[in-house]
N, CA, C and O atoms as a Tinker XYZ file with bonds, in Angstrom:
   512  protein
     1  N    152.381000  112.380000   66.349000    73     2
     2  CA   151.371000  111.020000   66.351000    64     1     3
     3  C    150.304000  111.500000   67.199000    63     2     4     5
     4  O    150.405000  111.801000   68.388000    81     3
     5  N    149.215000  111.545000   66.431000    73     3     6
     6  CA   147.931000  112.429000   67.185000    64     5     7
     7  C    147.077000  111.340000   66.875000    63     6     8     9
     8  O    147.100000  110.734000   65.804000    81     7
     9  N    145.982000  110.993000   68.264000    73     7    10
    10  CA   145.036000  110.546000   68.264000    64     9    11
    11  C    143.471000  111.075000   68.373000    63    10    12    13
    12  O    142.887000  111.800000   69.179000    81    11
    13  N    143.084000  110.388000   67.215000    73    11    14
    14  CA   141.508000  110.451000   66.767000    64    13    15
    15  C    140.373000  110.043000   67.889000    63    14    16    17
    16  O    140.391000  108.851000   68.194000    81    15
    17  N    139.416000  110.839000   68.528000    73    15    18
    18  CA   138.571000  110.241000   69.192000    64    17    19
    19  C    137.328000  109.945000   68.093000    63    18    20    21
    20  O    136.997000  110.629000   67.124000    81    19
    21  N    136.895000  108.987000   68.471000    73    19    22
    22  CA   135.622000  108.063000   67.510000    64    21    23
    23  C    134.449000  109.723000   67.896000    63    22    24    25
    24  O    134.335000  110.584000   68.768000    81    23
    25  N    133.864000  109.357000   66.669000    73    23    26
    26  CA   132.770000  110.070000   66.218000    64    25    27
    27  C    131.793000  109.883000   67.067000    63    26    28    29
    28  O    131.453000  108.719000   66.852000    81    27
    29  N    131.109000  110.317000   67.925000    73    27    30
    30  CA   129.922000  109.758000   68.678000    64    29    31
    31  C    128.874000  109.580000   68.287000    63    30    32    33
    32  O    128.366000  110.698000   68.198000    81    31
    33  N    127.923000  108.574000   67.862000    73    31    34
    34  CA   126.813000  108.324000   67.070000    64    33    35
    35  C    125.788000  108.873000   68.271000    63    34    36    37
    36  O    126.041000  109.425000   69.341000    81    35
    37  N    124.172000  108.385000   67.471000    73    35    38
    38  CA   123.499000  108.254000   67.869000    64    37    39
    39  C    123.267000  107.304000   69.187000    63    38    40    41
    40  O    123.555000  106.110000   69.096000    81    39
    41  N    122.731000  107.851000   70.448000    73    39    42
    42  CA   122.984000  106.570000   71.870000    64    41    43
    43  C    121.757000  105.816000   71.546000    63    42    44    45
    44  O    120.748000  106.346000   71.080000    81    43
    45  N    121.903000  104.313000   71.860000    73    43    46
    46  CA   120.818000  103.518000   71.976000    64    45    47
    47  C    120.104000  104.110000   72.861000    63    46    48    49
    48  O    120.584000  104.806000   73.756000    81    47
    49  N    118.236000  103.770000   72.607000    73    47    50
    50  CA   117.521000  104.245000   73.898000    64    49    51
    51  C    117.305000  102.340000   74.522000    63    50    52    53
    52  O    117.171000  101.285000   73.901000    81    51
    53  N    117.374000  102.716000   76.179000    73    51    54
    54  CA   117.360000  101.681000   76.391000    64    53    55
    55  C    115.941000  100.910000   76.459000    63    54    56    57
    56  O    115.725000   99.857000   77.059000    81    55
    57  N    115.131000  101.589000   75.794000    73    55    58
    58  CA   113.577000  101.072000   76.173000    64    57    59
    59  C    113.206000  101.800000   74.734000    63    58    60    61
    60  O    113.976000  102.509000   74.086000    81    59
    61  N    112.004000  101.498000   74.427000    73    59    62
    62  CA   111.210000  101.917000   73.048000    64    61    63
    63  C    110.129000  102.819000   73.516000    63    62    64    65
    64  O    109.346000  102.381000   74.358000    81    63
    65  N    109.981000  104.148000   73.025000    73    63    66
    66  CA   109.144000  104.930000   73.342000    64    65    67
    67  C    107.417000  104.152000   73.307000    63    66    68    69
    68  O    106.984000  103.367000   72.463000    81    67
    69  N    106.710000  104.709000   74.532000    73    67    70
    70  CA   105.033000  104.133000   74.592000    64    69    71
    71  C    104.466000  104.901000   73.476000    63    70    72    73
    72  O    104.922000  105.964000   73.055000    81    71
    73  N    103.350000  104.226000   72.996000    73    71    74
    74  CA   102.322000  104.755000   72.034000    64    73    75
    75  C    101.766000  105.320000   72.750000    63    74    76    77
    76  O    101.763000  105.056000   73.952000    81    75
    77  N    100.936000  106.558000   72.053000    73    75    78
    78  CA   100.240000  107.389000   73.258000    64    77    79
    79  C     98.725000  106.668000   73.513000    63    78    80    81
    80  O     98.015000  106.369000   72.553000    81    79
    81  N     98.349000  106.446000   74.788000    73    79    82
    82  CA    97.391000  106.085000   75.094000    64    81    83
    83  C     96.475000  106.678000   75.927000    63    82    84    85
    84  O     97.092000  107.702000   76.222000    81    83
    85  N     95.571000  106.733000   76.431000    73    83    86
    86  CA    94.720000  107.156000   77.001000    64    85    87
    87  C     94.939000  107.281000   78.781000    63    86    88    89
    88  O     95.156000  106.131000   79.163000    81    87
    89  N     94.952000  107.907000   79.562000    73    87    90
    90  CA    95.668000  107.833000   80.459000    64    89    91
    91  C     94.001000  108.478000   81.719000    63    90    92    93
    92  O     93.014000  109.171000   81.472000    81    91
    93  N     94.440000  107.851000   82.851000    73    91    94
    94  CA    93.408000  107.978000   83.918000    64    93    95
    95  C     93.863000  109.025000   84.945000    63    94    96    97
    96  O     94.765000  108.621000   85.678000    81    95
    97  N     93.428000  110.317000   85.169000    73    95    98
    98  CA    94.012000  111.042000   85.932000    64    97    99
    99  C     93.451000  110.411000   87.862000    63    98   100   101
   100  O     92.526000  109.729000   88.304000    81    99
   101  N     94.570000  111.092000   88.423000    73    99   102
   102  CA    93.876000  110.346000   89.816000    64   101   103
   103  C     92.326000  111.649000   90.426000    63   102   104   105
   104  O     92.227000  112.874000   90.361000    81   103
   105  N     91.666000  110.877000   90.807000    73   103   106
   106  CA    90.402000  111.713000   91.468000    64   105   107
   107  C     91.115000  112.882000   92.735000    63   106   108   109
   108  O     90.453000  113.892000   92.970000    81   107
   109  N     91.880000  112.761000   93.168000    73   107   110
   110  CA    92.329000  113.476000   94.270000    64   109   111
   111  C     93.752000  113.679000   94.646000    63   110   112   113
   112  O     94.471000  112.830000   94.118000    81   111
   113  N     94.496000  114.679000   95.517000    73   111   114
   114  CA    95.876000  114.414000   95.188000    64   113   115
   115  C     95.874000  113.340000   96.539000    63   114   116   117
   116  O     96.820000  112.553000   96.504000    81   115
   117  N     95.239000  113.236000   97.358000    73   115   118
   118  CA    95.293000  111.867000   98.187000    64   117   119
   119  C     95.446000  110.732000   97.482000    63   118   120   121
   120  O     96.494000  110.086000   97.475000    81   119
   121  N     94.462000  110.443000   96.883000    73   119   122
   122  CA    94.870000  108.835000   95.889000    64   121   123
   123  C     96.013000  109.545000   95.014000    63   122   124   125
   124  O     96.709000  108.627000   94.580000    81   123
   125  N     96.354000  110.385000   94.707000    73   123   126
   126  CA    98.230000  110.571000   93.854000    64   125   127
   127  C     98.957000  110.621000   94.963000    63   126   128   129
   128  O    100.103000  110.652000   94.514000    81   127
   129  N     99.031000  110.647000   96.059000    73   127   130
   130  CA   100.051000  110.501000   96.902000    64   129   131
   131  C     99.862000  109.094000   97.438000    63   130   132   133
   132  O    100.966000  108.699000   97.813000    81   131
   133  N     99.000000  108.240000   97.619000    73   131   134
   134  CA    98.751000  106.999000   98.363000    64   133   135
   135  C     99.330000  106.030000   96.803000    63   134   136   137
   136  O     99.990000  104.996000   96.910000    81   135
   137  N     98.978000  106.540000   95.652000    73   135   138
   138  CA   100.009000  105.626000   94.729000    64   137   139
   139  C    101.343000  106.029000   94.807000    63   138   140   141
   140  O    102.237000  105.183000   94.843000    81   139
   141  N    101.579000  107.225000   94.837000    73   139   142
   142  CA   103.303000  107.521000   94.636000    64   141   143
   143  C    104.076000  106.694000   95.671000    63   142   144   145
   144  O    105.146000  106.204000   95.310000    81   143
   145  N    103.679000  106.510000   96.809000    73   143   146
   146  CA   104.618000  106.219000   97.805000    64   145   147
   147  C    105.158000  104.591000   97.767000    63   146   148   149
   148  O    106.331000  104.258000   97.936000    81   147
   149  N    103.945000  103.602000   97.487000    73   147   150
   150  CA   104.513000  102.459000   97.339000    64   149   151
   151  C    105.073000  102.452000   95.858000    63   150   152   153
   152  O    105.911000  101.552000   95.803000    81   151
   153  N    104.969000  102.992000   94.820000    73   151   154
   154  CA   105.453000  103.326000   93.845000    64   153   155
   155  C    106.893000  103.912000   93.787000    63   154   156   157
   156  O    107.508000  103.493000   92.806000    81   155
   157  N    107.550000  104.715000   94.527000    73   155   158
   158  CA   108.698000  105.369000   95.097000    64   157   159
   159  C    109.690000  104.460000   95.465000    63   158   160   161
   160  O    110.833000  104.272000   95.048000    81   159
   161  N    108.768000  103.743000   96.650000    73   159   162
   162  CA   109.433000  102.363000   97.183000    64   161   163
   163  C    110.077000  101.863000   96.362000    63   162   164   165
   164  O    111.306000  101.785000   96.357000    81   163
   165  N    109.091000  101.329000   95.301000    73   163   166
   166  CA   109.359000   99.671000   94.382000    64   165   167
   167  C    110.986000  100.165000   93.714000    63   166   168   169
   168  O    112.008000   99.484000   93.629000    81   167
   169  N    110.809000  101.211000   93.415000    73   167   170
   170  CA   111.561000  102.118000   92.210000    64   169   171
   171  C    112.515000  102.070000   93.129000    63   170   172   173
   172  O    113.259000  101.160000   92.762000    81   171
   173  N    113.046000  102.670000   94.417000    73   171   174
   174  CA   114.644000  102.356000   95.314000    64   173   175
   175  C    114.688000  100.850000   95.374000    63   174   176   177
   176  O    115.765000  100.407000   95.774000    81   175
   177  N    114.070000  100.257000   95.168000    73   175   178
   178  CA   114.456000   98.568000   95.690000    64   177   179
   179  C    114.683000   98.221000   94.680000    63   178   180   181
   180  O    115.289000   97.154000   94.776000    81   179
   181  N    114.493000   98.630000   93.239000    73   179   182
   182  CA   114.956000   98.452000   91.816000    64   181   183
   183  C    113.988000   97.902000   91.006000    63   182   184   185
   184  O    114.222000   97.287000   89.966000    81   183
   185  N    112.794000   98.141000   91.520000    73   183   186
   186  CA   111.836000   98.240000   90.143000    64   185   187
   187  C    111.928000   98.921000   89.129000    63   186   188   189
   188  O    112.278000  100.094000   89.264000    81   187
   189  N    111.638000   98.386000   87.780000    73   187   190
   190  CA   111.580000   99.334000   87.037000    64   189   191
   191  C    110.194000   99.800000   86.676000    63   190   192   193
   192  O    109.296000   99.192000   86.094000    81   191
   193  N    110.241000  101.266000   87.255000    73   191   194
   194  CA   108.855000  101.941000   87.313000    64   193   195
   195  C    108.470000  102.845000   85.730000    63   194   196   197
   196  O    109.277000  103.690000   85.342000    81   195
   197  N    107.467000  102.620000   85.096000    73   195   198
   198  CA   107.367000  103.176000   83.865000    64   197   199
   199  C    105.717000  103.794000   83.626000    63   198   200   201
   200  O    104.710000  103.105000   83.794000    81   199
   201  N    105.720000  105.013000   83.266000    73   199   202
   202  CA   104.104000  105.081000   82.648000    64   201   203
   203  C    103.598000  104.370000   81.921000    63   202   204   205
   204  O    104.147000  103.958000   80.899000    81   203
   205  N    102.254000  104.018000   82.345000    73   203   206
   206  CA   101.562000  103.537000   81.144000    64   205   207
   207  C    101.929000  101.731000   81.297000    63   206   208   209
   208  O    101.729000  101.085000   80.268000    81   207
   209  N    102.395000  101.030000   82.416000    73   207   210
   210  CA   102.708000   99.841000   82.233000    64   209   211
   211  C    101.916000   98.955000   83.539000    63   210   212   213
   212  O    102.162000   97.850000   84.021000    81   211
   213  N    100.935000   99.917000   83.834000    73   211   214
   214  CA    99.976000   99.331000   85.169000    64   213   215
   215  C     99.136000   99.065000   84.717000    63   214   216   217
   216  O     99.031000   99.340000   83.522000    81   215
   217  N     97.894000   98.279000   85.496000    73   215   218
   218  CA    96.506000   98.003000   84.835000    64   217   219
   219  C     95.977000   99.357000   84.903000    63   218   220   221
   220  O     95.056000   99.502000   84.099000    81   219
   221  N     96.314000  100.692000   85.777000    73   219   222
   222  CA    95.223000  101.814000   85.193000    64   221   223
   223  C     96.364000  102.382000   84.604000    63   222   224   225
   224  O     97.435000  102.244000   85.195000    81   223
   225  N     96.321000  103.027000   83.490000    73   223   226
   226  CA    97.449000  103.872000   82.819000    64   225   227
   227  C     97.294000  105.528000   83.461000    63   226   228   229
   228  O     96.366000  106.328000   83.344000    81   227
   229  N     98.674000  105.645000   84.205000    73   227   230
   230  CA    98.355000  107.151000   85.074000    64   229   231
   231  C     99.110000  108.106000   84.283000    63   230   232   233
   232  O    100.159000  107.731000   83.758000    81   231
   233  N     98.696000  109.308000   84.136000    73   231   234
   234  CA    99.305000  110.509000   83.454000    64   233   235
   235  C    100.665000  110.855000   83.758000    63   234   236   237
   236  O    101.220000  111.676000   83.027000    81   235
   237  N    101.432000  110.234000   84.956000    73   235   238
   238  CA   102.583000  110.648000   85.372000    64   237   239
   239  C    103.628000  109.030000   85.685000    63   238   240   241
   240  O    103.358000  107.855000   85.435000    81   239
   241  N    104.881000  109.687000   86.336000    73   239   242
   242  CA   105.365000  108.553000   86.866000    64   241   243
   243  C    105.555000  109.076000   88.059000    63   242   244   245
   244  O    105.299000  110.260000   88.277000    81   243
   245  N    106.114000  108.107000   89.154000    73   243   246
   246  CA   106.320000  108.399000   90.783000    64   245   247
   247  C    107.674000  109.641000   90.675000    63   246   248   249
   248  O    107.596000  110.461000   91.591000    81   247
   249  N    108.441000  109.791000   90.047000    73   247   250
   250  CA   109.397000  110.838000   89.762000    64   249   251
   251  C    108.766000  112.334000   89.603000    63   250   252   253
   252  O    109.186000  113.327000   90.197000    81   251
   253  N    107.840000  112.306000   88.823000    73   251   254
   254  CA   107.206000  113.374000   88.654000    64   253   255
   255  C    106.556000  114.286000   89.810000    63   254   256   257
   256  O    106.708000  115.507000   89.835000    81   255
   257  N    105.897000  113.646000   90.659000    73   255   258
   258  CA   105.163000  113.731000   91.817000    64   257   259
   259  C    106.392000  114.275000   92.773000    63   258   260   261
   260  O    106.088000  115.256000   93.451000    81   259
   261  N    107.860000  113.732000   92.937000    73   259   262
   262  CA   108.353000  113.616000   93.563000    64   261   263
   263  C    109.045000  114.803000   93.445000    63   262   264   265
   264  O    109.505000  115.365000   94.439000    81   263
   265  N    109.215000  115.425000   91.859000    73   263   266
   266  CA   109.765000  116.607000   91.527000    64   265   267
   267  C    108.804000  117.903000   91.946000    63   266   268   269
   268  O    109.264000  119.016000   92.204000    81   267
   269  N    107.547000  117.602000   91.967000    73   267   270
   270  CA   106.670000  118.535000   92.404000    64   269   271
   271  C    106.703000  118.524000   94.312000    63   270   272   273
   272  O    106.238000  119.396000   95.046000    81   271
   273  N    106.952000  118.069000   94.456000    73   271   274
   274  CA   106.621000  117.955000   96.511000    64   273   275
   275  C    108.288000  118.516000   96.604000    63   274   276   277
   276  O    108.499000  119.220000   97.592000    81   275
   277  N    109.179000  118.340000   95.917000    73   275   278
   278  CA   110.211000  118.655000   96.299000    64   277   279
   279  C    110.546000  120.358000   95.972000    63   278   280   281
   280  O    111.246000  121.190000   96.550000    81   279
   281  N    109.627000  120.405000   94.686000    73   279   282
   282  CA   110.043000  122.331000   94.449000    64   281   283
   283  C    108.697000  123.081000   95.506000    63   282   284   285
   284  O    108.723000  124.254000   95.877000    81   283
   285  N    107.857000  122.328000   95.762000    73   283   286
   286  CA   106.982000  122.642000   97.295000    64   285   287
   287  C    107.812000  123.097000   98.362000    63   286   288   289
   288  O    107.963000  124.225000   98.832000    81   287
   289  N    108.364000  121.902000   98.676000    73   287   290
   290  CA   109.745000  122.218000   99.664000    64   289   291
   291  C    110.789000  123.604000   99.705000    63   290   292   293
   292  O    111.119000  124.356000  100.622000    81   291
   293  N    111.049000  123.562000   98.600000    73   291   294
   294  CA   112.128000  124.440000   98.218000    64   293   295
   295  C    111.539000  125.613000   97.932000    63   294   296   297
   296  O    112.282000  126.591000   97.847000    81   295
   297  N    110.463000  125.746000   97.774000    73   295   298
   298  CA   109.678000  127.279000   98.043000    64   297   299
   299  C    109.239000  127.468000   99.225000    63   298   300   301
   300  O    108.445000  128.404000   99.323000    81   299
   301  N    109.546000  126.744000  100.420000    73   299   302
   302  CA   108.737000  126.821000  101.450000    64   301   303
   303  C    107.145000  126.490000  101.757000    63   302   304   305
   304  O    106.564000  126.684000  102.824000    81   303
   305  N    106.531000  125.874000  100.397000    73   303   306
   306  CA   104.990000  125.811000  100.918000    64   305   307
   307  C    105.044000  124.919000  101.267000    63   306   308   309
   308  O    103.876000  124.528000  101.254000    81   307
   309  N    105.782000  123.988000  101.726000    73   307   310
   310  CA   105.756000  122.517000  102.428000    64   309   311
   311  C    106.634000  122.392000  103.261000    63   310   312   313
   312  O    107.687000  122.689000  102.696000    81   311
   313  N    106.898000  122.012000  104.714000    73   311   314
   314  CA   107.601000  122.128000  105.467000    64   313   315
   315  C    108.402000  120.635000  105.922000    63   314   316   317
   316  O    107.944000  119.550000  105.564000    81   315
   317  N    109.382000  120.729000  106.576000    73   315   318
   318  CA   109.635000  119.521000  107.226000    64   317   319
   319  C    108.400000  118.384000  107.562000    63   318   320   321
   320  O    108.014000  117.361000  106.997000    81   319
   321  N    108.026000  119.065000  108.689000    73   319   322
   322  CA   106.837000  118.116000  109.203000    64   321   323
   323  C    105.863000  117.805000  108.214000    63   322   324   325
   324  O    105.711000  116.588000  108.320000    81   323
   325  N    104.988000  118.300000  107.153000    73   323   326
   326  CA   104.595000  118.265000  106.258000    64   325   327
   327  C    105.258000  116.780000  105.359000    63   326   328   329
   328  O    104.585000  115.761000  105.209000    81   327
   329  N    106.191000  116.888000  105.019000    73   327   330
   330  CA   106.918000  115.665000  104.712000    64   329   331
   331  C    106.935000  114.655000  105.243000    63   330   332   333
   332  O    106.686000  113.630000  104.610000    81   331
   333  N    107.285000  114.626000  106.794000    73   331   334
   334  CA   107.473000  113.291000  107.792000    64   333   335
   335  C    105.644000  112.806000  108.155000    63   334   336   337
   336  O    105.300000  111.667000  108.472000    81   335
   337  N    104.936000  113.705000  108.036000    73   335   338
   338  CA   103.420000  113.039000  108.261000    64   337   339
   339  C    103.150000  112.518000  106.678000    63   338   340   341
   340  O    102.312000  111.617000  106.649000    81   339
   341  N    103.709000  112.913000  105.299000    73   339   342
   342  CA   103.003000  112.295000  103.794000    64   341   343
   343  C    104.078000  111.081000  103.977000    63   342   344   345
   344  O    103.807000  110.077000  103.317000    81   343
   345  N    104.942000  111.040000  104.562000    73   343   346
   346  CA   106.160000  109.522000  104.342000    64   345   347
   347  C    105.400000  108.578000  104.838000    63   346   348   349
   348  O    104.978000  107.561000  104.288000    81   347
   349  N    105.129000  109.254000  106.706000    73   347   350
   350  CA   104.479000  107.937000  107.789000    64   349   351
   351  C    103.135000  107.299000  107.162000    63   350   352   353
   352  O    102.916000  106.092000  107.064000    81   351
   353  N    102.194000  108.450000  106.716000    73   351   354
   354  CA   100.730000  108.096000  106.365000    64   353   355
   355  C    101.000000  107.404000  105.142000    63   354   356   357
   356  O    100.565000  106.254000  105.093000    81   355
   357  N    101.745000  107.926000  103.934000    73   355   358
   358  CA   101.645000  107.361000  103.040000    64   357   359
   359  C    102.810000  105.348000  102.823000    63   358   360   361
   360  O    102.914000  104.481000  101.955000    81   359
   361  N    103.197000  105.522000  103.790000    73   359   362
   362  CA   103.769000  103.957000  104.194000    64   361   363
   363  C    102.288000  103.205000  104.460000    63   362   364   365
   364  O    101.910000  102.203000  103.854000    81   363
   365  N    101.575000  103.878000  105.452000    73   363   366
   366  CA   100.608000  103.366000  106.266000    64   365   367
   367  C     99.243000  102.969000  105.127000    63   366   368   369
   368  O     98.505000  101.984000  105.149000    81   367
   369  N     99.255000  103.970000  104.313000    73   367   370
   370  CA    98.568000  103.954000  102.931000    64   369   371
   371  C     97.068000  104.056000  103.876000    63   370   372   373
   372  O     96.160000  103.226000  103.845000    81   371
   373  N     97.107000  105.185000  104.617000    73   371   374
   374  CA    95.849000  105.661000  105.277000    64   373   375
   375  C     96.131000  107.426000  105.625000    63   374   376   377
   376  O     97.057000  108.170000  105.947000    81   375
   377  N     95.187000  107.464000  105.425000    73   375   378
   378  CA    95.374000  109.579000  105.769000    64   377   379
   379  C     95.098000  109.293000  107.506000    63   378   380   381
   380  O     94.496000  108.261000  107.801000    81   379
   381  N     95.410000  109.935000  108.268000    73   379   382
   382  CA    95.591000  110.833000  109.684000    64   381   383
   383  C     93.985000  110.373000  109.814000    63   382   384   385
   384  O     93.256000  110.197000  108.838000    81   383
   385  N     93.593000  110.218000  111.159000    73   383   386
   386  CA    92.172000  110.052000  111.363000    64   385   387
   387  C     91.608000  111.294000  112.348000    63   386   388   389
   388  O     91.787000  111.266000  113.566000    81   387
   389  N     90.941000  112.332000  111.697000    73   387   390
   390  CA    91.046000  113.252000  112.498000    64   389   391
   391  C     90.033000  113.550000  113.938000    63   390   392   393
   392  O     89.825000  114.611000  114.527000    81   391
   393  N     89.713000  112.684000  114.111000    73   391   394
   394  CA    88.938000  111.906000  115.532000    64   393   395
   395  C     90.032000  111.331000  116.615000    63   394   396   397
   396  O     90.104000  111.342000  117.844000    81   395
   397  N     90.571000  110.994000  115.908000    73   395   398
   398  CA    91.963000  110.133000  117.211000    64   397   399
   399  C     92.701000  111.109000  117.416000    63   398   400   401
   400  O     93.186000  111.831000  116.545000    81   399
   401  N     92.875000  111.225000  118.858000    73   399   402
   402  CA    93.792000  112.372000  119.450000    64   401   403
   403  C     95.185000  112.594000  119.507000    63   402   404   405
   404  O     95.808000  113.609000  119.816000    81   403
   405  N     95.698000  111.093000  119.037000    73   403   406
   406  CA    97.251000  111.144000  118.598000    64   405   407
   407  C     97.405000  111.494000  116.990000    63   406   408   409
   408  O     98.459000  111.611000  116.366000    81   407
   409  N     96.124000  111.621000  116.524000    73   407   410
   410  CA    96.796000  111.914000  114.864000    64   409   411
   411  C     95.652000  113.199000  114.360000    63   410   412   413
   412  O     95.032000  113.198000  113.296000    81   411
   413  N     95.566000  114.443000  115.625000    73   411   414
   414  CA    94.364000  115.274000  115.035000    64   413   415
   415  C     95.867000  116.164000  114.483000    63   414   416   417
   416  O     95.829000  116.551000  113.315000    81   415
   417  N     96.801000  116.394000  115.076000    73   415   418
   418  CA    97.934000  117.397000  114.675000    64   417   419
   419  C     98.632000  116.554000  113.203000    63   418   420   421
   420  O     99.559000  117.143000  112.647000    81   419
   421  N     98.367000  115.784000  112.868000    73   419   422
   422  CA    98.984000  115.004000  111.674000    64   421   423
   423  C     97.908000  115.216000  110.944000    63   422   424   425
   424  O     98.315000  115.460000  109.808000    81   423
   425  N     96.752000  115.256000  110.972000    73   423   426
   426  CA    95.533000  115.226000  110.362000    64   425   427
   427  C     95.651000  116.528000  109.621000    63   426   428   429
   428  O     95.505000  116.728000  108.415000    81   427
   429  N     95.981000  117.474000  110.701000    73   427   430
   430  CA    95.918000  119.174000  110.161000    64   429   431
   431  C     96.995000  119.449000  108.895000    63   430   432   433
   432  O     96.735000  120.021000  107.837000    81   431
   433  N     98.376000  118.831000  109.349000    73   431   434
   434  CA    99.278000  118.818000  108.838000    64   433   435
   435  C     99.154000  118.127000  106.891000    63   434   436   437
   436  O     99.507000  118.698000  105.858000    81   435
   437  N     98.530000  116.771000  107.077000    73   435   438
   438  CA    98.039000  116.495000  106.029000    64   437   439
   439  C     96.853000  117.105000  105.340000    63   438   440   441
   440  O     96.528000  116.510000  104.312000    81   439
   441  N     96.354000  117.829000  105.562000    73   439   442
   442  CA    95.114000  118.453000  104.980000    64   441   443
   443  C     96.219000  119.858000  104.692000    63   442   444   445
   444  O     95.944000  120.374000  103.608000    81   443
   445  N     96.923000  120.286000  105.131000    73   443   446
   446  CA    97.777000  121.493000  104.981000    64   445   447
   447  C     98.409000  120.911000  103.647000    63   446   448   449
   448  O     98.095000  121.479000  102.601000    81   447
   449  N     99.157000  119.971000  103.600000    73   447   450
   450  CA    99.953000  119.528000  102.526000    64   449   451
   451  C     99.509000  119.263000  101.204000    63   450   452   453
   452  O     99.832000  119.720000  100.108000    81   451
   453  N     98.653000  118.375000  101.595000    73   451   454
   454  CA    97.935000  118.120000  100.214000    64   453   455
   455  C     96.896000  119.159000   99.820000    63   454   456   457
   456  O     96.100000  118.774000   98.963000    81   455
   457  N     96.762000  120.244000  100.216000    73   455   458
   458  CA    96.255000  121.198000   99.809000    64   457   459
   459  C     97.282000  122.319000   99.013000    63   458   460   461
   460  O     96.822000  123.115000   98.195000    81   459
   461  N     98.583000  122.273000   99.330000    73   459   462
   462  CA    99.293000  123.049000   98.649000    64   461   463
   463  C     99.703000  121.755000   97.471000    63   462   464   465
   464  O     99.759000  122.134000   96.302000    81   463
   465  N     99.886000  120.797000   97.648000    73   463   466
   466  CA   100.040000  119.798000   96.419000    64   465   467
   467  C     98.786000  119.706000   95.448000    63   466   468   469
   468  O     98.897000  119.695000   94.222000    81   467
   469  N     97.995000  119.662000   95.898000    73   467   470
   470  CA    96.536000  119.663000   94.782000    64   469   471
   471  C     96.427000  120.515000   93.691000    63   470   472   473
   472  O     95.974000  120.136000   92.611000    81   471
   473  N     96.852000  121.750000   93.930000    73   471   474
   474  CA    96.754000  122.765000   92.345000    64   473   475
   475  C     97.762000  122.494000   91.800000    63   474   476   477
   476  O     97.469000  122.329000   90.616000    81   475
   477  N     99.220000  122.283000   92.006000    73   475   478
   478  CA   100.136000  121.811000   91.338000    64   477   479
   479  C     99.705000  120.168000   90.576000    63   478   480   481
   480  O     99.933000  119.940000   89.388000    81   479
   481  N     99.349000  119.605000   91.099000    73   479   482
   482  CA    98.810000  118.347000   90.204000    64   481   483
   483  C     98.114000  118.222000   89.216000    63   482   484   485
   484  O     98.236000  117.573000   88.177000    81   483
   485  N     96.712000  119.477000   89.951000    73   483   486
   486  CA    95.953000  119.620000   88.777000    64   485   487
   487  C     96.573000  120.445000   87.498000    63   486   488   489
   488  O     96.681000  119.995000   86.357000    81   487
   489  N     96.900000  121.566000   87.881000    73   487   490
   490  CA    97.822000  121.991000   86.584000    64   489   491
   491  C     98.140000  120.877000   85.634000    63   490   492   493
   492  O     97.814000  120.711000   84.458000    81   491
   493  N     98.748000  120.272000   86.324000    73   491   494
   494  CA   100.197000  119.127000   85.345000    64   493   495
   495  C     99.023000  118.500000   84.752000    63   494   496   497
   496  O     99.336000  118.140000   83.617000    81   495
   497  N     97.692000  118.181000   85.039000    73   495   498
   498  CA    96.838000  117.097000   84.835000    64   497   499
   499  C     97.094000  115.805000   85.335000    63   498   500   501
   500  O     96.693000  114.845000   84.678000    81   499
   501  N     97.707000  115.625000   86.409000    73   499   502
   502  CA    97.802000  114.581000   86.918000    64   501   503
   503  C     96.415000  114.124000   87.710000    63   502   504   505
   504  O     95.863000  113.049000   87.476000    81   503
   505  N     95.871000  115.207000   88.796000    73   503   506
   506  CA    94.705000  115.001000   89.353000    64   505   507
   507  C     93.480000  115.905000   88.552000    63   506   508   509
   508  O     93.651000  116.931000   87.895000    81   507
   509  N     92.066000  115.118000   88.849000    73   507   510
   510  CA    90.917000  115.738000   87.802000    64   509   511
   511  C     90.532000  117.490000   88.590000    63   510   512
   512  O     89.708000  118.237000   88.062000    81   511
């Protein structure tokens, strides 16, 4: 007795592809980061985040920015301290203040991190 496996057919898509639309790139890496953090946190809590579904159509999904940050971290362009500062101030939705004594070092790390991220985002068309 031989068992035959069913021939797999094409898998149905969960969501239909989006029609091509005009996207609006971010003005800066900081703006992209401050958009990314709440969008990523919403996704972690179960929200379905897709490109082209917001009020402003962006040229990426939150996962795209996460992949770029991960790649920079693996290449040692971003350090753990950079990631901690990006996450902390991203949740606060504001950059560290360079004039506040407690935030001076964080501001320097913030600027370094966004300086490393900006060219990658610009190359992908996410930032102008």
